[in-house]
RODO-2510 file (C-alpha; in nm, 4 decimals, decimal comma):
residues 454
     n   res          X          Y          Z
     1     x     1,9508    -1,5935    -2,0048
     2     x     1,8815    -1,3984    -2,3110
     3     x     2,1228    -1,4134    -2,5894
     4     x     2,2679    -1,1074    -2,7582
     5     x     2,0164    -1,1363    -3,0692
     6     x     1,7223    -1,1176    -2,8220
     7     x     1,8668    -0,8403    -2,6266
     8     x     1,9263    -0,6407    -2,9676
     9     x     1,5856    -0,7069    -3,0926
    10     x     1,4700    -0,4480    -3,3458
    11     x     1,2072    -0,1798    -3,2903
    12     x     0,9553    -0,3785    -3,5032
    13     x     1,0011    -0,6989    -3,2888
    14     x     0,9861    -0,4937    -2,9743
    15     x     0,6474    -0,3560    -3,0690
    16     x     0,5050    -0,7051    -3,0909
    17     x     0,5964    -0,7807    -2,7315
    18     x     0,3371    -0,9555    -2,5041
    19     x     0,1721    -0,7257    -2,2511
    20     x     0,1240    -0,9836    -1,9588
    21     x     0,2763    -0,7479    -1,6943
    22     x    -0,0230    -0,5266    -1,7050
    23     x    -0,2694    -0,8285    -1,6446
    24     x    -0,0298    -0,9292    -1,3485
    25     x    -0,0413    -0,5898    -1,1952
    26     x    -0,4236    -0,5627    -1,2370
    27     x    -0,4540    -0,8892    -1,0241
    28     x    -0,2377    -0,7236    -0,7741
    29     x    -0,4557    -0,4202    -0,7551
    30     x    -0,7695    -0,6304    -0,7184
    31     x    -0,6032    -0,8213    -0,4255
    32     x    -0,5218    -0,4753    -0,2594
    33     x    -0,8905    -0,3672    -0,3140
    34     x    -1,0052    -0,6691    -0,1248
    35     x    -0,7619    -0,6081     0,1620
    36     x    -0,8888    -0,2542     0,2023
    37     x    -1,2451    -0,3364     0,1723
    38     x    -1,2078    -0,5993     0,4461
    39     x    -0,9990    -0,3728     0,6856
    40     x    -1,2072    -0,0695     0,6332
    41     x    -1,5466    -0,2492     0,6988
    42     x    -1,4919    -0,2140     1,0715
    43     x    -1,4469     0,1541     1,0539
    44     x    -1,7662     0,2089     0,8545
    45     x    -1,9627    -0,0407     1,0448
    46     x    -1,8382     0,0951     1,3865
    47     x    -2,1363     0,3296     1,4591
    48     x    -2,3607     0,0368     1,4185
    49     x    -2,1418    -0,1781     1,6392
    50     x    -2,0905     0,0806     1,8911
    51     x    -2,4723     0,0980     1,9279
    52     x    -2,5101    -0,2554     1,9979
    53     x    -2,2104    -0,2940     2,2380
    54     x    -2,1972     0,0509     2,3970
    55     x    -1,8344     0,1039     2,3056
    56     x    -1,6687     0,4417     2,4469
    57     x    -1,4426     0,6463     2,2041
    58     x    -1,1320     0,5295     2,3997
    59     x    -1,2050     0,1875     2,3403
    60     x    -1,3108     0,2475     1,9758
    61     x    -0,9636     0,3781     1,9224
    62     x    -0,8037     0,0679     2,0760
    63     x    -1,0413    -0,1474     1,8592
    64     x    -0,9605     0,0270     1,5300
    65     x    -0,5908    -0,0031     1,6136
    66     x    -0,5897    -0,3514     1,6901
    67     x    -0,5890    -0,4582     1,3343
    68     x    -0,2460    -0,2826     1,2960
    69     x    -0,0826    -0,4721     1,5945
    70     x    -0,0418    -0,7894     1,4141
    71     x    -0,0369    -0,6303     1,0680
    72     x     0,2935    -0,4335     1,1770
    73     x     0,4368    -0,7283     1,3591
    74     x     0,4247    -0,9531     1,0562
    75     x     0,5501    -0,7055     0,8003
    76     x     0,9168    -0,8062     0,8171
    77     x     0,8550    -1,1812     0,8540
    78     x     0,6281    -1,1617     0,5511
    79     x     0,8985    -0,9798     0,3385
    80     x     1,1374    -1,2643     0,4176
    81     x     0,8861    -1,5349     0,3197
    82     x     0,8038    -1,3425    -0,0155
    83     x     1,1833    -1,3358    -0,0958
    84     x     1,2106    -1,7150    -0,0034
    85     x     0,8844    -1,8587    -0,1744
    86     x     0,7612    -1,5875    -0,4105
    87     x     0,4317    -1,4133    -0,4428
    88     x     0,2727    -1,7080    -0,6230
    89     x     0,2689    -1,8951    -0,2960
    90     x     0,2489    -1,6557    -0,0267
    91     x     0,0072    -1,4112    -0,1655
    92     x    -0,2989    -1,6620    -0,2053
    93     x    -0,2365    -1,8093     0,1430
    94     x    -0,2567    -1,4634     0,2885
    95     x    -0,5747    -1,3886     0,1058
    96     x    -0,7182    -1,7088     0,2291
    97     x    -0,6258    -1,6189     0,5894
    98     x    -0,7564    -1,2908     0,5995
    99     x    -1,0767    -1,3832     0,4303
   100     x    -1,1581    -1,6266     0,6959
   101     x    -1,0910    -1,3819     0,9833
   102     x    -1,3076    -1,1304     0,8117
   103     x    -1,6067    -1,3544     0,7963
   104     x    -1,5642    -1,4700     1,1675
   105     x    -1,6075    -1,1037     1,2636
   106     x    -1,9808    -1,1587     1,2092
   107     x    -1,9727    -1,3894     1,5132
   108     x    -1,8375    -1,1262     1,7426
   109     x    -2,0028    -1,0977     2,0940
   110     x    -1,8408    -0,7947     2,2215
   111     x    -1,5012    -0,5917     2,2203
   112     x    -1,2797    -0,8769     2,3161
   113     x    -1,3860    -1,0953     2,0315
   114     x    -1,3711    -0,8217     1,7896
   115     x    -1,0050    -0,7523     1,8787
   116     x    -0,9144    -1,1225     1,8274
   117     x    -1,0729    -1,1245     1,4872
   118     x    -0,8983    -0,8003     1,3956
   119     x    -0,5671    -0,9378     1,5077
   120     x    -0,6111    -1,2603     1,2870
   121     x    -0,7081    -1,0225     1,0147
   122     x    -0,3974    -0,8231     1,0478
   123     x    -0,1782    -1,1351     1,0261
   124     x    -0,3288    -1,2291     0,7017
   125     x    -0,2898    -0,8956     0,5402
   126     x     0,0639    -0,8358     0,6396
   127     x     0,2140    -0,9660     0,2939
   128     x    -0,0246    -0,7607     0,0685
   129     x     0,1925    -0,4670     0,0236
   130     x     0,5386    -0,6421     0,0183
   131     x     0,3904    -0,8883    -0,2032
   132     x     0,2619    -0,6147    -0,4790
   133     x     0,5967    -0,4369    -0,4519
   134     x     0,7748    -0,7738    -0,5223
   135     x     0,5451    -0,8394    -0,8152
   136     x     0,6263    -0,4928    -0,9639
   137     x     1,0049    -0,5243    -0,9041
   138     x     0,9911    -0,8511    -1,0841
   139     x     0,7624    -0,7760    -1,3641
   140     x     0,8438    -0,4191    -1,4680
   141     x     1,1546    -0,2273    -1,5897
   142     x     1,2575     0,0600    -1,3693
   143     x     1,1143     0,3301    -1,6099
   144     x     0,7487     0,1710    -1,5367
   145     x     0,7661     0,0963    -1,1802
   146     x     0,6074     0,4159    -1,0399
   147     x     0,3252     0,3832    -1,2800
   148     x     0,2686     0,0090    -1,2054
   149     x     0,2783     0,0850    -0,8473
   150     x     0,0241     0,3333    -0,8778
   151     x    -0,2011     0,0930    -1,0613
   152     x    -0,1824    -0,1669    -0,7907
   153     x    -0,2128     0,1181    -0,5206
   154     x    -0,5448     0,2114    -0,6743
   155     x    -0,6903    -0,0798    -0,4905
   156     x    -0,6294     0,0987    -0,1606
   157     x    -0,8501     0,3837    -0,2540
   158     x    -1,0885     0,1610    -0,4545
   159     x    -1,1351    -0,0608    -0,1657
   160     x    -1,1857     0,2196     0,0753
   161     x    -1,4387     0,3920    -0,1560
   162     x    -1,6229     0,0651    -0,2023
   163     x    -1,6387     0,0098     0,1752
   164     x    -1,8534     0,3056     0,2531
   165     x    -2,1557     0,2243     0,0137
   166     x    -2,1220    -0,1448     0,0366
   167     x    -2,0833    -0,1829     0,4073
   168     x    -2,3533     0,1005     0,4750
   169     x    -2,5878    -0,0501     0,2326
   170     x    -2,5580    -0,4218     0,3957
   171     x    -2,5537    -0,2891     0,7422
   172     x    -2,8814    -0,0826     0,6917
   173     x    -3,0765    -0,3606     0,5196
   174     x    -2,9351    -0,6799     0,6450
   175     x    -2,7493    -0,5808     0,9704
   176     x    -2,3644    -0,5141     1,0171
   177     x    -2,2793    -0,8758     1,0729
   178     x    -2,3742    -0,9879     0,7161
   179     x    -2,1265    -0,7360     0,5733
   180     x    -1,8229    -0,9318     0,7010
   181     x    -1,9719    -1,2504     0,5768
   182     x    -2,0232    -1,1168     0,2127
   183     x    -1,6948    -0,9463     0,1840
   184     x    -1,4983    -1,2354     0,3384
   185     x    -1,6333    -1,4563     0,0649
   186     x    -1,4737    -1,2211    -0,2031
   187     x    -1,1361    -1,3095    -0,1349
   188     x    -1,1743    -1,6910    -0,2160
   189     x    -1,2658    -1,5901    -0,5863
   190     x    -0,9462    -1,3888    -0,6093
   191     x    -0,7262    -1,6971    -0,5046
   192     x    -0,8593    -1,8976    -0,7886
   193     x    -0,7662    -1,6400    -1,0412
   194     x    -0,4124    -1,5614    -0,8996
   195     x    -0,3152    -1,9509    -0,8969
   196     x    -0,4444    -1,9775    -1,2535
   197     x    -0,2696    -1,6680    -1,3827
   198     x     0,0570    -1,5986    -1,1671
   199     x     0,4032    -1,7220    -1,2723
   200     x     0,7482    -1,5431    -1,2660
   201     x     0,7941    -1,3752    -1,6171
   202     x     1,0670    -1,6180    -1,7232
   203     x     0,8314    -1,9287    -1,6497
   204     x     0,5004    -1,7541    -1,7855
   205     x     0,3823    -1,9161    -2,1270
   206     x     0,2052    -1,5906    -2,2287
   207     x     0,5124    -1,3899    -2,1821
   208     x     0,7244    -1,3786    -2,5018
   209     x     1,0964    -1,3164    -2,5526
   210     x     1,0472    -0,9579    -2,6482
   211     x     0,8463    -0,8722    -2,3190
   212     x     1,0943    -1,0781    -2,1102
   213     x     1,3810    -0,8676    -2,2610
   214     x     1,2037    -0,5454    -2,1972
   215     x     1,1234    -0,6339    -1,8396
   216     x     1,4849    -0,7037    -1,7890
   217     x     1,6263    -0,4040    -1,9929
   218     x     1,7024    -0,1574    -1,7135
   219     x     1,6792    -0,3971    -1,3839
   220     x     2,0340    -0,4015    -1,3507
   221     x     2,0291    -0,0273    -1,2643
   222     x     1,8606    -0,0873    -0,9391
   223     x     2,1586    -0,2753    -0,8005
   224     x     2,3744    -0,0752    -0,5323
   225     x     2,6160    -0,3447    -0,4378
   226     x     2,7463    -0,6065    -0,6527
   227     x     2,9774    -0,9201    -0,6347
   228     x     2,8832    -1,0510    -0,2906
   229     x     2,5483    -1,1920    -0,1344
   230     x     2,3384    -0,9377     0,0492
   231     x     2,2465    -1,0997     0,3857
   232     x     1,9158    -1,0166     0,5456
   233     x     2,0704    -0,8849     0,8539
   234     x     2,2712    -0,6357     0,6526
   235     x     1,9420    -0,4313     0,5857
   236     x     1,9260    -0,3454     0,9472
   237     x     2,2463    -0,1594     0,9147
   238     x     2,1429     0,0274     0,6104
   239     x     2,0410     0,3746     0,6814
   240     x     1,7955     0,4007     0,3824
   241     x     1,5985     0,0996     0,5465
   242     x     1,5426     0,3191     0,8458
   243     x     1,4795     0,6259     0,6315
   244     x     1,2051     0,4555     0,4213
   245     x     1,0545     0,3038     0,7504
   246     x     1,0514     0,6515     0,9394
   247     x     0,9202     0,8543     0,6404
   248     x     0,6231     0,6075     0,6244
   249     x     0,5677     0,6142     0,9811
   250     x     0,4772     0,9856     0,9527
   251     x     0,2917     0,9529     0,6377
   252     x     0,0751     0,6930     0,8015
   253     x     0,0055     0,8964     1,1253
   254     x    -0,2023     1,1219     0,8772
   255     x    -0,3492     0,8725     0,6396
   256     x    -0,4751     0,6457     0,9026
   257     x    -0,7353     0,9126     0,9947
   258     x    -0,9252     0,8240     0,6700
   259     x    -0,9005     0,4348     0,7316
   260     x    -1,0236     0,4516     1,1016
   261     x    -1,1915     0,7809     1,2333
   262     x    -1,3043     0,9487     0,9226
   263     x    -1,6665     0,7863     0,9122
   264     x    -1,7050     0,8736     1,2830
   265     x    -1,5709     1,2277     1,2442
   266     x    -1,8335     1,2953     0,9626
   267     x    -2,1302     1,1217     1,1334
   268     x    -2,0742     1,2398     1,4916
   269     x    -1,8669     1,5610     1,4844
   270     x    -1,9873     1,7113     1,1720
   271     x    -2,3513     1,5991     1,1825
   272     x    -2,3754     1,4082     0,8644
   273     x    -2,6667     1,1813     0,8218
   274     x    -2,6184     0,8083     0,7254
   275     x    -2,7657     0,9037     0,3774
   276     x    -2,5501     1,2029     0,3409
   277     x    -2,2497     0,9892     0,4327
   278     x    -2,3443     0,7227     0,1863
   279     x    -2,3600     0,9795    -0,0858
   280     x    -2,0498     1,1954    -0,0288
   281     x    -1,8322     0,9998     0,2169
   282     x    -1,6519     0,8022    -0,0483
   283     x    -1,5535     1,1188    -0,2469
   284     x    -1,1963     1,1611    -0,0919
   285     x    -1,1175     0,7896    -0,1723
   286     x    -1,2635     0,8129    -0,5088
   287     x    -1,0610     1,1224    -0,6241
   288     x    -0,7597     0,9639    -0,4715
   289     x    -0,7820     0,6857    -0,7236
   290     x    -0,6916     0,9139    -1,0165
   291     x    -0,4377     1,1053    -0,8054
   292     x    -0,2562     0,7716    -0,7361
   293     x    -0,2175     0,6963    -1,1044
   294     x    -0,1212     1,0687    -1,1895
   295     x     0,1617     1,0411    -0,9370
   296     x     0,2956     0,7321    -1,0899
   297     x     0,2820     0,8794    -1,4330
   298     x     0,4444     1,1942    -1,3213
   299     x     0,7244     1,0065    -1,1518
   300     x     0,7922     0,7843    -1,4524
   301     x     0,7779     1,0670    -1,7149
   302     x     1,0353     1,2676    -1,5120
   303     x     1,2624     0,9647    -1,5049
   304     x     1,2111     0,9104    -1,8829
   305     x     1,2880     1,2799    -1,9448
   306     x     1,6203     1,2340    -1,8306
   307     x     1,6037     1,3713    -1,4775
   308     x     1,7838     1,1758    -1,2017
   309     x     1,5975     0,8957    -1,0282
   310     x     1,6309     1,0773    -0,7024
   311     x     1,4565     1,3768    -0,8409
   312     x     1,1940     1,1858    -1,0325
   313     x     1,0950     1,0044    -0,7356
   314     x     1,1046     1,2830    -0,4630
   315     x     0,9204     1,5494    -0,6313
   316     x     0,5944     1,3671    -0,6375
   317     x     0,6559     1,2348    -0,2698
   318     x     0,7407     1,5980    -0,1141
   319     x     0,4920     1,7980    -0,3091
   320     x     0,2203     1,5563    -0,2429
   321     x     0,2831     1,5292     0,1375
   322     x     0,3097     1,9134     0,1604
   323     x    -0,0241     1,9633     0,0112
   324     x    -0,1690     1,6852     0,2176
   325     x    -0,0909     1,9013     0,5213
   326     x    -0,4075     2,1120     0,4326
   327     x    -0,6069     1,8658     0,6384
   328     x    -0,5027     2,0815     0,9342
   329     x    -0,7482     2,3427     0,8230
   330     x    -1,0497     2,0990     0,8568
   331     x    -1,1515     2,2003     1,2365
   332     x    -1,1443     2,5518     1,1386
   333     x    -1,4027     2,5505     0,8740
   334     x    -1,7727     2,5464     0,9608
   335     x    -1,9187     2,4609     0,6034
   336     x    -1,9363     2,0868     0,5441
   337     x    -1,9149     2,1621     0,1704
   338     x    -1,5651     2,3408     0,2237
   339     x    -1,4674     2,0744     0,4724
   340     x    -1,5231     1,7949     0,2099
   341     x    -1,3049     1,9979    -0,0520
   342     x    -1,0366     2,0124     0,2070
   343     x    -1,0590     1,6375     0,3136
   344     x    -1,0593     1,5422    -0,0729
   345     x    -0,7540     1,7556    -0,1469
   346     x    -0,5640     1,6039     0,1332
   347     x    -0,6511     1,2578     0,0514
   348     x    -0,5742     1,2973    -0,3187
   349     x    -0,2322     1,4694    -0,2446
   350     x    -0,1570     1,2003     0,0097
   351     x    -0,2068     0,9415    -0,2733
   352     x    -0,0238     1,1478    -0,5294
   353     x     0,2966     1,0681    -0,3219
   354     x     0,2085     0,6877    -0,2967
   355     x     0,3351     0,5456    -0,6175
   356     x     0,6838     0,6890    -0,6032
   357     x     0,6994     0,5937    -0,2385
   358     x     0,6110     0,2284    -0,3201
   359     x     0,8698     0,1950    -0,6011
   360     x     1,1563     0,3067    -0,3494
   361     x     1,2338    -0,0451    -0,2219
   362     x     1,3124    -0,1609    -0,5501
   363     x     1,5133     0,1736    -0,6103
   364     x     1,7367     0,1578    -0,3014
   365     x     1,7525    -0,2345    -0,2396
   366     x     2,0939    -0,3573    -0,2507
   367     x     1,9901    -0,6632    -0,4533
   368     x     1,6644    -0,7837    -0,6347
   369     x     1,6527    -1,0673    -0,3976
   370     x     1,5920    -0,8406    -0,0954
   371     x     1,3232    -0,6185    -0,2499
   372     x     1,0433    -0,8084    -0,0579
   373     x     1,2406    -0,7812     0,2801
   374     x     1,3102    -0,4010     0,2065
   375     x     0,9233    -0,3484     0,1336
   376     x     0,8473    -0,5308     0,4550
   377     x     1,0520    -0,2977     0,6539
   378     x     0,9036    -0,0055     0,4753
   379     x     0,5578    -0,1268     0,5314
   380     x     0,6158    -0,1903     0,9109
   381     x     0,6795     0,1808     0,9357
   382     x     0,3542     0,2290     0,7642
   383     x     0,1723     0,0220     1,0278
   384     x     0,3545     0,1686     1,3231
   385     x     0,1859     0,4975     1,2169
   386     x    -0,1579     0,3224     1,1612
   387     x    -0,1282     0,1691     1,5011
   388     x    -0,0559     0,4715     1,6868
   389     x    -0,2854     0,7113     1,5294
   390     x    -0,6225     0,5609     1,6090
   391     x    -0,5414     0,5042     1,9584
   392     x    -0,4062     0,8642     1,9963
   393     x    -0,7120     1,0152     1,8201
   394     x    -0,9280     0,8089     2,0761
   395     x    -0,7469     0,9576     2,3686
   396     x    -0,7527     1,3036     2,2340
   397     x    -1,1387     1,2813     2,1906
   398     x    -1,1748     1,1442     2,5402
   399     x    -0,9489     1,4119     2,7174
   400     x    -1,0927     1,7061     2,4858
   401     x    -1,4600     1,6097     2,5010
   402     x    -1,4897     1,5116     2,1344
   403     x    -1,2851     1,7757     1,9703
   404     x    -1,0929     1,6685     1,6472
   405     x    -0,8802     1,9916     1,6740
   406     x    -0,5589     1,8414     1,7690
   407     x    -0,5800     1,5110     1,5937
   408     x    -0,6351     1,6832     1,2628
   409     x    -0,3489     1,9477     1,3195
   410     x    -0,1174     1,6688     1,4262
   411     x    -0,1961     1,4839     1,0913
   412     x    -0,0885     1,7962     0,9035
   413     x     0,2454     1,8232     1,1130
   414     x     0,2897     1,4528     1,0283
   415     x     0,2654     1,5131     0,6563
   416     x     0,5271     1,7825     0,6812
   417     x     0,7652     1,5801     0,8763
   418     x     0,7342     1,2786     0,6277
   419     x     0,8170     1,5099     0,3456
   420     x     1,1251     1,6313     0,5137
   421     x     1,2528     1,2789     0,5890
   422     x     1,1975     1,1737     0,2085
   423     x     1,3574     1,4851     0,0983
   424     x     1,6638     1,5039     0,3101
   425     x     1,7326     1,1476     0,4189
   426     x     1,6156     0,8986     0,1461
   427     x     1,8528     0,8926    -0,1592
   428     x     1,7985     0,7009    -0,4549
   429     x     2,1500     0,6134    -0,5848
   430     x     2,2227     0,5944    -0,9596
   431     x     2,4268     0,2952    -1,0873
   432     x     2,7648     0,3000    -1,2213
   433     x     2,7863     0,0012    -1,4777
   434     x     3,0966    -0,0581    -1,6855
   435     x     3,0335    -0,1216    -2,0365
   436     x     3,0029    -0,4953    -2,1018
   437     x     3,0331    -0,5904    -1,7657
   438     x     2,7713    -0,8487    -1,6111
   439     x     2,6083    -0,7197    -1,2831
   440     x     2,6275    -0,9940    -1,0398
   441     x     2,4019    -1,0252    -0,7440
   442     x     2,4752    -1,2787    -0,4900
   443     x     2,5562    -1,6348    -0,6054
   444     x     2,5844    -1,7148    -0,9724
   445     x     2,2406    -1,7323    -1,1117
   446     x     2,0497    -1,6999    -1,4345
   447     x     1,9463    -1,3473    -1,3885
   448     x     1,7844    -1,1521    -1,0858
   449     x     1,4288    -1,2630    -1,1669
   450     x     1,4723    -1,6238    -1,0368
   451     x     1,5021    -1,5408    -0,6821
   452     x     1,1929    -1,6340    -0,4638
   453     x     0,9810    -1,6964    -0,7783
   454     x     0,8001    -2,0096    -0,8950
***
C-alpha cells in the first residue's frame, strides 16, 4: 500500500514519475494489430480462394462467419480466465494459439478445412479484447482510460488496413497460401516481447512510486458496490451487463461489413480492379486510426473538464454511431469516389465511438476484479453481431441476385439502434465516497490492482 507521504507527493515529484503505462498499452495495440491482420486475411484473400475452390456467395457468408462462432463462445470464459490468471499469462497463450491456426490455413483443401481452421483461430483470439481492457483498467487512472483504450483499439484499424496491401501483395506474387504462413509467424515475435516486458504495475521494476500513485489516484471511483465480494454469477443479474452486450451486438452488425464483405463488395459489386482495391481499399481503416484516438481524447477531455462520466463517455459513442449510419447511402450513389467518401466517413465515425465503449466495462463494473469478466460479456455481444452479419449478407446476396441494398441499409439501422441503447440504457454511475474512508472490494487485500495479476 502507498503511505500518505507517497499519496501527497508534491507536483515536482509527480512530474518525474515513470511512464511505463504507455509502453504497456503500445504492446496491447500491437497484439490487437496482429489479431486483426490474422482475422482479416481471409476476407482479403477470399476472392483468390473462391476462384480455386468455387465457393458460392451463401457459402462464403458461412465461411466468413465461422471465425466468430468460437470467438463469441469463448468470450465469457476468456474474461473469467483473465480475472483469475491475469494478462501476463493468458495473453501470450492466446497469441500463440491463434498464430498456429492462422499458419495452418495454408494447408486448407476446401471449405470444410477452412472452417475448421477459422474455428481454431476464433478460440485463440477470444481473449484479446478482454485482455486489453483488463490491461487498461489495471494500468491507467480513470481520466486516461478512454484515450488509452483508443491507443490499443488503433490496432484494429491498423491490422485491417495492413491486411489489404499485405495479403493482396503476397497472394498476387506468391499465392494466397503463403499469406497465412507469413502473418502466422508474426505473433511468435510478439509473445517474446510481452513476456519480457509485462508485469502488474505494483510488481514492475520500471514503475516508480509516483507513477503507481498516479495510476491508483482515482481508480476507487469506478467501484459501484463496496464491502462485499462480487460473485461472477451476479453479473448475469446486472442490467448494465446486458446493456453493454446488446449495444455492442448492434454496433457490430454494422462494423462486421468492413471485416468480411467489404473487399468482395468493392471488387465484385462496384467493379474495382485488384490494383485499384490495393491502392484505395485501406482508406477507411487508415482514416479510422486517427478517428479512434480522437474519440478517446474527446471523451477524456470532457471528463477532465468536469462533465459527468455518463456524459463524457456517451457523447462520443452516440454521435459516432449516428454519423456512422451514413453507410446506408452507399447503394444509392453511382460514383465510386463518392462511395469511398461515404464508407470512409462511416468507418471513421464507427471508430470514433470505440474508445469510450471500450472504457465502459471498467466504468460500470461492480469491482476491479470483475473488469475482465464484464469485458468478456461485452465482447460476446460484439461477436454475436459479427457472427450474424456475414451470414445474413450472404443470404441477402443469394436471394437478391447480388444486390447490397438491404445489407447496407440494415447496417445503418443497426448503428442507430446501438446509439439508442447506449444513450437510454447504459448508465455510468458516479461514486459517492466518504472523506477518509477506505473503499473495500471483496476480501481484504492490498489494493485493487492485485487481483488476477502476476
